[in-house]
One Martini backbone bead per residue (centre of mass of N, CA, C, O) as a GRO file, in nm:
protein
  198
    1MET     BB    1   0.093   0.036   0.031
    2ALA     BB    2   0.074   0.364  -0.057
    3ARG     BB    3   0.217   0.659   0.058
    4THR     BB    4   0.205   1.010   0.052
    5LYS     BB    5   0.344   1.023   0.344
    6THR     BB    6   0.562   1.065   0.589
    7GLU     BB    7   0.584   0.947   0.895
    8GLN     BB    8   0.588   1.111   1.202
    9PRO     BB    9   0.669   1.187   1.494
   10LEU     BB   10   0.509   1.252   1.801
   11LEU     BB   11   0.491   1.552   2.005
   12LYS     BB   12   0.434   1.562   2.354
   13THR     BB   13   0.350   1.831   2.562
   14PHE     BB   14   0.423   1.900   2.889
   15ALA     BB   15   0.498   2.063   3.175
   16ASP     BB   16   0.750   1.830   3.266
   17HIS     BB   17   0.727   1.686   2.970
   18GLU     BB   18   0.810   1.463   2.697
   19VAL     BB   19   0.653   1.278   2.418
   20ILE     BB   20   0.741   1.017   2.204
   21VAL     BB   21   0.554   0.915   1.919
   22PRO     BB   22   0.582   0.672   1.710
   23ALA     BB   23   0.553   0.562   1.420
   24ASN     BB   24   0.288   0.345   1.255
   25PRO     BB   25   0.305   0.168   0.966
   26LEU     BB   26   0.128  -0.099   1.045
   27ARG     BB   27  -0.157   0.014   1.076
   28HIS     BB   28  -0.234  -0.031   0.761
   29ALA     BB   29  -0.210  -0.359   0.770
   30ALA     BB   30  -0.438  -0.383   0.939
   31VAL     BB   31  -0.725  -0.605   1.000
   32ALA     BB   32  -1.031  -0.641   1.094
   33ALA     BB   33  -1.215  -0.858   1.239
   34ARG     BB   34  -1.466  -1.071   1.181
   35PRO     BB   35  -1.707  -1.265   1.323
   36ASP     BB   36  -1.666  -1.499   1.073
   37ASP     BB   37  -1.380  -1.543   1.141
   38GLU     BB   38  -1.124  -1.746   1.167
   39ASP     BB   39  -0.927  -1.877   1.405
   40PRO     BB   40  -0.592  -1.893   1.381
   41VAL     BB   41  -0.527  -2.071   1.629
   42ALA     BB   42  -0.726  -2.292   1.582
   43ARG     BB   43  -0.607  -2.365   1.299
   44ALA     BB   44  -0.328  -2.445   1.404
   45GLU     BB   45  -0.413  -2.657   1.606
   46GLY     BB   46  -0.549  -2.840   1.398
   47ALA     BB   47  -0.295  -2.898   1.228
   48LEU     BB   48  -0.138  -3.020   1.461
   49ALA     BB   49  -0.330  -3.253   1.518
   50LEU     BB   50  -0.298  -3.392   1.244
   51LEU     BB   51   0.024  -3.435   1.292
   52SER     BB   52   0.054  -3.594   1.575
   53SER     BB   53   0.098  -3.892   1.454
   54GLU     BB   54   0.405  -3.806   1.367
   55PHE     BB   55   0.583  -3.729   1.626
   56SER     BB   56   0.716  -4.001   1.705
   57MET     BB   57   0.869  -4.031   1.438
   58TRP     BB   58   1.029  -3.770   1.450
   59MET     BB   59   1.171  -3.828   1.722
   60ASP     BB   60   1.310  -4.080   1.620
   61LEU     BB   61   1.476  -3.942   1.391
   62GLU     BB   62   1.627  -3.744   1.590
   63CYS     BB   63   1.758  -3.973   1.759
   64LYS     BB   64   1.919  -4.095   1.532
   65ARG     BB   65   2.087  -3.855   1.465
   66LEU     BB   66   2.213  -3.824   1.748
   67ASP     BB   67   2.337  -4.114   1.758
   68ALA     BB   68   2.523  -4.067   1.511
   69ALA     BB   69   2.684  -3.837   1.643
   70ARG     BB   70   2.784  -3.995   1.884
   71LEU     BB   71   2.934  -4.221   1.721
   72ALA     BB   72   3.133  -4.022   1.587
   73VAL     BB   73   3.268  -3.933   1.846
   74ARG     BB   74   3.362  -4.215   1.933
   75ALA     BB   75   3.532  -4.272   1.665
   76ARG     BB   76   3.679  -3.956   1.632
   77GLY     BB   77   3.599  -3.762   1.821
   78PHE     BB   78   3.656  -3.430   1.886
   79SER     BB   79   3.552  -3.199   1.642
   80ALA     BB   80   3.431  -2.964   1.466
   81SER     BB   81   3.231  -3.148   1.326
   82THR     BB   82   3.119  -3.334   1.560
   83HIS     BB   83   3.041  -3.103   1.748
   84GLU     BB   84   2.830  -2.966   1.559
   85THR     BB   85   2.646  -3.213   1.505
   86LEU     BB   86   2.567  -3.262   1.799
   87PHE     BB   87   2.457  -2.993   1.862
   88HIS     BB   88   2.233  -2.976   1.654
   89ALA     BB   89   2.076  -3.219   1.729
   90ALA     BB   90   2.017  -3.131   2.026
   91HIS     BB   91   1.888  -2.852   1.948
   92ASP     BB   92   1.652  -2.962   1.786
   93ILE     BB   93   1.522  -3.114   2.011
   94LYS     BB   94   1.483  -2.887   2.203
   95GLY     BB   95   1.280  -2.733   1.999
   96GLU     BB   96   1.069  -2.992   1.947
   97ALA     BB   97   0.974  -3.170   2.191
   98ALA     BB   98   0.734  -3.010   2.301
   99THR     BB   99   0.562  -3.008   2.041
  100PHE     BB  100   0.572  -3.337   2.031
  101GLY     BB  101   0.522  -3.413   2.358
  102TYR     BB  102   0.846  -3.396   2.494
  103PRO     BB  103   0.963  -3.203   2.749
  104MET     BB  104   1.190  -3.388   2.880
  105VAL     BB  105   1.373  -3.402   2.637
  106ALA     BB  106   1.441  -3.097   2.628
  107ILE     BB  107   1.600  -3.094   2.889
  108ALA     BB  108   1.823  -3.295   2.806
  109ALA     BB  109   1.913  -3.137   2.554
  110GLU     BB  110   1.993  -2.879   2.705
  111SER     BB  111   2.222  -3.009   2.870
  112LEU     BB  112   2.391  -3.095   2.624
  113CYS     BB  113   2.430  -2.814   2.509
  114ARG     BB  114   2.577  -2.696   2.749
  115LEU     BB  115   2.815  -2.891   2.743
  116ILE     BB  116   2.916  -2.818   2.456
  117GLU     BB  117   2.927  -2.501   2.471
  118HIS     BB  118   3.088  -2.473   2.780
  119THR     BB  119   3.338  -2.630   2.685
  120PRO     BB  120   3.639  -2.519   2.614
  121ASP     BB  121   3.743  -2.828   2.570
  122MET     BB  122   3.611  -3.074   2.379
  123ARG     BB  123   3.812  -3.307   2.450
  124ARG     BB  124   3.696  -3.320   2.764
  125ILE     BB  125   3.445  -3.451   2.694
  126PRO     BB  126   3.265  -3.704   2.822
  127THR     BB  127   3.140  -3.970   2.661
  128PRO     BB  128   2.950  -4.080   2.890
  129LEU     BB  129   2.782  -3.816   2.918
  130VAL     BB  130   2.671  -3.818   2.637
  131ASP     BB  131   2.541  -4.101   2.660
  132GLN     BB  132   2.345  -4.026   2.887
  133HIS     BB  133   2.182  -3.823   2.734
  134VAL     BB  134   2.093  -3.994   2.493
  135ASP     BB  135   1.975  -4.230   2.646
  136ALA     BB  136   1.762  -4.058   2.796
  137MET     BB  137   1.604  -3.967   2.557
  138ARG     BB  138   1.536  -4.251   2.444
  139ALA     BB  139   1.386  -4.346   2.706
  140ILE     BB  140   1.161  -4.134   2.722
  141ILE     BB  141   1.036  -4.202   2.453
  142ARG     BB  142   0.992  -4.513   2.495
  143GLU     BB  143   0.835  -4.464   2.795
  144ASN     BB  144   0.594  -4.328   2.702
  145GLY     BB  145   0.303  -4.360   2.910
  146ARG     BB  146   0.406  -4.469   3.154
  147PRO     BB  147   0.333  -4.442   3.484
  148GLU     BB  148   0.657  -4.373   3.582
  149ALA     BB  149   0.802  -4.202   3.365
  150ALA     BB  150   0.785  -3.900   3.463
  151THR     BB  151   0.940  -3.938   3.734
  152VAL     BB  152   1.199  -4.045   3.610
  153ALA     BB  153   1.255  -3.807   3.421
  154VAL     BB  154   1.288  -3.591   3.634
  155ARG     BB  155   1.527  -3.720   3.775
  156LEU     BB  156   1.713  -3.756   3.533
  157THR     BB  157   1.737  -3.455   3.444
  158ARG     BB  158   1.845  -3.350   3.718
  159GLU     BB  159   2.105  -3.523   3.715
  160LEU     BB  160   2.223  -3.423   3.455
  161ARG     BB  161   2.253  -3.128   3.538
  162GLU     BB  162   2.434  -3.176   3.789
  163VAL     BB  163   2.670  -3.314   3.635
  164THR     BB  164   2.713  -3.086   3.426
  165ASP     BB  165   2.772  -2.862   3.628
  166ALA     BB  166   3.015  -2.989   3.768
  167PHE     BB  167   3.187  -3.003   3.518
  168LEU     BB  168   3.175  -2.694   3.438
  169ARG     BB  169   3.310  -2.588   3.694
  170VAL     BB  170   3.590  -2.718   3.642
  171GLU     BB  171   3.636  -2.621   3.337
  172ASN     BB  172   3.559  -2.298   3.457
  173ARG     BB  173   3.740  -2.198   3.704
  174ASP     BB  174   3.884  -1.942   3.538
  175ARG     BB  175   3.562  -1.834   3.446
  176MET     BB  176   3.312  -1.796   3.648
  177HIS     BB  177   3.193  -1.513   3.572
  178GLU     BB  178   3.074  -1.637   3.291
  179MET     BB  179   2.886  -1.875   3.455
  180ASP     BB  180   2.650  -1.771   3.620
  181GLY     BB  181   2.400  -1.813   3.417
  182ILE     BB  182   2.466  -2.116   3.346
  183LEU     BB  183   2.460  -2.231   3.665
  184SER     BB  184   2.192  -2.165   3.708
  185PRO     BB  185   1.894  -2.222   3.768
  186PRO     BB  186   1.622  -2.291   3.627
  187LEU     BB  187   1.337  -2.105   3.564
  188ALA     BB  188   1.188  -2.357   3.534
  189PRO     BB  189   1.006  -2.555   3.688
  190ASP     BB  190   0.924  -2.836   3.787
  191VAL     BB  191   0.715  -3.077   3.682
  192ALA     BB  192   0.452  -3.245   3.754
  193PRO     BB  193   0.432  -3.562   3.671
  194GLU     BB  194   0.110  -3.593   3.650
  195ALA     BB  195   0.120  -3.333   3.422
  196THR     BB  196   0.315  -3.507   3.241
  197ARG     BB  197   0.426  -3.545   2.923
  198ILE     BB  198   0.698  -3.725   2.785
   0.00000   0.00000   0.00000
């Protein structure tokens, strides 16, 4: 939509101060919804519901990709390539797991991402700790829906974070001032297991 004049900020002057109200060029792009318009959020949720039958398959594929990255690290050690591949596989799971209905997997993936990202010398990352993260994610997905699975997943992800934090404290002992926000407790509280689908 072409505009005939450039909008300028508006200056409102009061007795003891002035307020600058910036121009809002997007105001012209907005269209008011009509009462008979379909709710876009409901439409998106409906589309997501149609895809939900595919979520477990997608999570399984992502875990296979993560496992392949882990096996490459085991076979060749940490290099720029294996480090990046493992990080990206874990990061993708971290971003997708909650959407796919596996929020506890996202927590384990986040812990692995922290381990990979904040260890100064990647060659010092213990392979068994990587294995524990990957195996935990796979187990949480495999056991999804079992009665005690959520309780076990909460405990498992908490322990993974504690072990990872302990390792990162040692590895970053010379730069602890940079680690304050990284080693602080997560902002999101633990989810009550009975209310969690893992």
